[in-house]
C-alpha positions as CSV (number, residue, x, y, z in Angstrom):
1,M,291.6,88.1,-24.1
2,S,289.1,89.7,-26.2
3,I,285.5,89.0,-24.7
4,G,284.2,89.4,-28.5
5,W,286.2,86.4,-29.6
6,V,285.1,84.2,-26.6
7,E,281.6,85.1,-27.3
8,R,281.6,84.2,-30.8
9,E,283.6,81.0,-30.4
10,F,281.1,79.8,-27.8
11,D,278.0,81.0,-29.8
12,R,279.4,78.7,-32.5
13,R,279.6,75.8,-30.1
14,A,276.4,76.2,-28.2
15,S,274.3,73.7,-30.1
16,T,276.9,70.8,-29.7
17,Y,278.6,71.7,-26.5
18,D,276.4,69.3,-24.3
19,Q,277.4,66.4,-26.6
20,S,280.8,66.3,-24.9
21,S,281.0,63.7,-22.2
22,F,284.0,65.4,-20.8
23,H,282.0,68.5,-20.3
24,V,279.0,66.8,-18.7
25,S,280.9,64.7,-16.5
26,L,283.3,67.4,-15.1
27,A,280.2,69.6,-14.3
28,E,278.7,66.6,-12.4
29,A,282.0,66.2,-10.5
30,A,282.3,69.9,-9.7
31,A,278.7,69.9,-8.5
32,R,279.3,67.0,-6.3
33,F,282.5,68.7,-5.0
34,A,280.8,72.0,-4.3
35,A,277.8,70.3,-2.5
36,P,275.7,73.4,-1.6
37,T,272.8,73.0,0.6
38,V,269.2,73.8,-0.4
39,K,269.5,77.1,1.4
40,D,272.5,78.3,-0.6
41,A,272.3,80.8,-3.3
42,V,274.6,79.6,-6.1
43,L,276.3,81.5,-8.9
44,D,278.0,79.6,-11.6
45,V,280.5,81.9,-13.4
46,A,281.1,81.1,-17.2
47,T,278.2,78.8,-16.9
48,G,278.1,78.0,-20.7
49,T,274.9,75.8,-21.2
50,G,274.4,75.7,-17.4
51,L,275.7,72.3,-17.0
52,V,277.0,72.8,-13.4
53,L,273.7,74.3,-12.3
54,R,271.7,71.4,-14.1
55,S,273.8,69.0,-11.9
56,L,272.4,70.9,-8.9
57,Q,268.6,70.3,-9.7
58,T,267.8,69.0,-6.2
59,L,268.2,72.7,-5.2
60,P,265.4,75.3,-5.8
61,A,265.7,76.7,-9.3
62,A,265.3,80.3,-7.9
63,H,268.7,80.0,-5.9
64,L,270.6,79.1,-9.2
65,T,272.3,81.9,-11.1
66,G,274.5,81.7,-14.1
67,I,276.4,84.2,-16.2
68,D,278.3,83.9,-19.4
69,V,279.3,86.2,-22.2
70,S,277.8,83.9,-25.0
71,S,274.2,84.7,-25.6
72,A,273.8,81.4,-27.6
73,M,275.1,79.3,-24.6
74,L,272.7,81.0,-22.4
75,D,269.9,80.3,-24.6
76,V,270.6,76.5,-24.1
77,A,270.9,77.0,-20.4
78,R,267.5,78.8,-20.1
79,S,265.7,76.1,-22.2
80,S,267.3,73.2,-20.1
81,L,266.9,74.7,-16.6
82,P,263.5,76.8,-16.5
83,G,263.3,78.9,-13.3
84,A,267.0,79.5,-12.8
85,R,268.4,83.0,-13.6
86,F,270.8,83.5,-16.5
87,L,272.5,86.8,-17.3
88,Q,274.9,87.8,-20.0
89,A,277.9,89.3,-18.3
90,S,281.8,89.1,-17.9
91,A,283.3,86.9,-15.3
92,S,285.3,89.9,-14.0
93,R,282.4,92.4,-14.0
94,L,279.5,90.9,-12.2
95,P,276.1,92.7,-12.1
96,F,275.4,91.9,-8.6
97,G,275.7,93.5,-5.3
98,P,277.8,92.6,-2.3
99,G,277.0,89.4,-0.5
100,E,274.3,88.0,-2.8
101,F,275.7,84.4,-3.1
102,D,276.8,81.7,-0.7
103,V,278.6,79.5,-3.3
104,I,280.3,80.6,-6.6
105,T,281.5,77.9,-9.1
106,C,283.8,78.2,-12.1
107,V,284.5,75.3,-14.2
108,S,286.9,75.0,-17.1
109,A,287.0,78.7,-17.8
110,M,290.5,79.8,-16.3
111,P,292.2,80.3,-19.6
112,Y,289.6,82.6,-20.8
113,L,290.2,85.1,-17.9
114,D,292.8,87.9,-18.5
115,D,293.5,88.2,-14.8
116,P,292.4,85.4,-12.3
117,V,293.4,87.5,-9.3
118,E,290.9,90.2,-10.6
119,A,288.3,87.7,-11.3
120,V,288.5,86.1,-7.8
121,R,288.4,89.4,-6.1
122,E,285.1,90.2,-8.0
123,W,283.6,86.8,-7.0
124,Q,284.6,87.5,-3.4
125,R,282.8,90.8,-3.6
126,V,279.4,89.2,-4.2
127,L,279.9,86.4,-1.6
128,V,278.6,86.3,1.9
129,R,281.0,86.6,4.7
130,D,281.6,82.8,5.0
131,G,280.9,82.0,1.3
132,R,282.9,79.6,-0.9
133,I,284.4,79.6,-4.3
134,V,284.7,76.3,-6.1
135,I,286.8,76.1,-9.4
136,S,288.2,73.5,-11.6
137,V,291.7,73.8,-13.4
138,F,293.6,71.5,-15.6
139,T,296.7,70.0,-14.0
140,P,300.1,70.5,-15.6
141,D,299.6,67.6,-18.0
142,G,295.8,68.0,-18.0
143,L,294.9,66.9,-21.4
144,T,297.0,64.2,-23.1
145,G,296.7,65.4,-26.7
146,P,297.8,68.9,-26.2
147,T,300.5,67.7,-23.9
148,L,301.9,65.4,-26.7
149,L,301.7,68.3,-29.1
150,R,303.8,70.7,-26.9
151,R,306.4,67.7,-26.5
152,A,306.6,67.1,-30.3
153,A,307.1,70.9,-31.0
154,R,309.8,71.1,-28.4
155,Q,311.7,68.5,-30.1
156,H,312.2,70.7,-33.0
157,G,312.9,74.0,-31.2
158,L,309.2,75.2,-31.3
159,M,307.2,76.3,-28.3
160,V,303.6,75.8,-27.7
161,D,302.7,77.2,-24.3
162,D,300.0,75.7,-22.0
163,P,297.3,78.3,-21.5
164,N,296.6,76.5,-18.1
165,E,300.0,76.7,-16.9
166,S,299.8,79.6,-14.5
167,T,296.6,78.2,-12.7
168,S,297.4,74.5,-12.9
169,T,298.7,73.7,-9.4
170,V,297.6,74.1,-5.7
171,D,300.6,76.3,-5.0
172,A,299.5,78.7,-7.8
173,W,296.1,78.9,-6.3
174,R,297.4,79.5,-2.8
175,E,299.1,82.6,-4.2
176,I,296.2,83.7,-6.1
177,A,293.9,83.3,-3.0
178,A,296.4,85.1,-0.7
179,K,296.4,88.2,-2.8
180,V,292.6,88.7,-2.1
181,G,292.6,87.5,1.4
182,M,291.4,84.0,0.7
183,R,292.9,80.6,1.3
184,V,292.6,77.1,-0.5
185,V,290.8,74.8,2.1
186,R,290.0,71.7,0.1
187,T,291.2,70.0,-3.1
188,E,290.3,66.8,-5.0
189,S,291.8,65.4,-8.1
190,W,289.5,64.1,-11.1
191,T,290.4,62.3,-14.1
192,L,288.5,61.0,-17.2
193,A,289.4,58.6,-19.8
194,L,289.3,60.3,-23.3
195,P,289.5,58.8,-26.8
196,S,292.9,59.2,-28.6
197,A,293.5,62.1,-30.9
198,T,294.9,62.1,-34.3
199,V,297.9,64.2,-35.6
200,E,295.8,66.6,-37.8
201,S,293.1,67.2,-35.1
202,L,296.0,68.3,-32.6
203,L,297.5,70.5,-35.3
204,K,294.4,72.4,-36.0
205,P,294.8,76.2,-35.0
206,Q,294.7,76.5,-31.2
207,Y,292.4,79.1,-29.5
208,P,294.1,82.5,-29.2
209,F,294.7,82.5,-25.5
210,G,297.4,84.9,-25.8
211,V,300.2,82.5,-25.1
212,R,303.1,81.5,-27.3
213,N,302.4,79.1,-30.1
214,D,305.4,78.8,-32.6
215,L,303.3,76.5,-34.8
216,R,301.2,79.4,-36.3
217,D,304.2,80.8,-38.0
218,A,306.2,77.5,-38.5
219,T,307.5,76.7,-41.9
220,S,306.1,73.7,-44.0
221,D,309.3,71.8,-43.3
222,D,309.0,72.5,-39.6
223,L,305.4,71.3,-39.4
224,A,306.4,68.2,-41.3
225,L,308.8,67.3,-38.7
226,V,306.5,68.0,-35.8
227,R,303.8,65.9,-37.7
228,V,306.3,62.9,-37.6
229,S,307.2,63.4,-34.0
230,L,303.6,63.7,-32.9
231,G,302.6,60.7,-34.8
232,E,305.3,58.7,-33.0
233,L,304.3,59.9,-29.6
234,I,300.6,59.1,-30.3
235,A,301.4,55.6,-31.5
236,T,303.2,54.9,-28.3
237,T,300.7,56.5,-25.8
238,D,298.4,54.1,-24.1
239,T,296.7,56.4,-21.6
240,W,294.5,59.2,-22.9
241,E,292.8,61.3,-20.2
242,A,291.8,64.5,-18.9
243,S,293.2,65.5,-15.4
244,V,291.6,68.2,-13.5
245,L,292.0,69.7,-10.0
246,L,289.1,70.9,-7.9
247,L,289.6,73.6,-5.5
248,E,287.6,75.3,-2.7
249,L,288.5,78.8,-1.5
250,R,287.3,80.5,1.5
251,E,288.1,83.9,3.1
252,D,291.3,83.7,5.4
253,G,290.8,83.9,9.1
């Protein structure tokens, strides 16, 4: 995925990002799950506005580091958490030496990584010997709205792939971890109720995650059929939620 696109997209969203109760609540849940000590040096990868690090404010600010590709997001992070260190950098090319961090967190960023294995290998490089990596991923039906959209599209022979699919299960992460000599040692499920979505909001152009999305090139007749099916699914859906998996990785052995 183009880093330039990701940077522009999140620069655009920086001023309103913290207004999302989902992002704030998930950051708090991930911070509780990670539970670093006051002695730990923590790196938050794809930190955005620093929500995870801001949820760790009982730790010394000097122990907290965040990296992101979006300069506008980092500006918000710096103003919200003075004393912490925030740098503009890619998640897969970290500007740090080996063994600088005890805990690394990465929340909600997996679809933006071209190669999760490459990214985890780079994170492992900057960890201390017994360090930990804590990540969050959406489960296979992680967001109700996009899940309904995929179902409605399939009813008419159109595919909208899930950008989270390759990293959405514990088994997937066991395979990823094993490739870099790590293992999944702990997991936790987390859910949050969300407001219902509308047909038009779900049919807006999806982020270019590099996955198949037949709706981009669908005919007006096909889109009309999808709108009807999606409306029917929305009308019969009572539960709207985000479903997330939190995982901790450690070196094997």
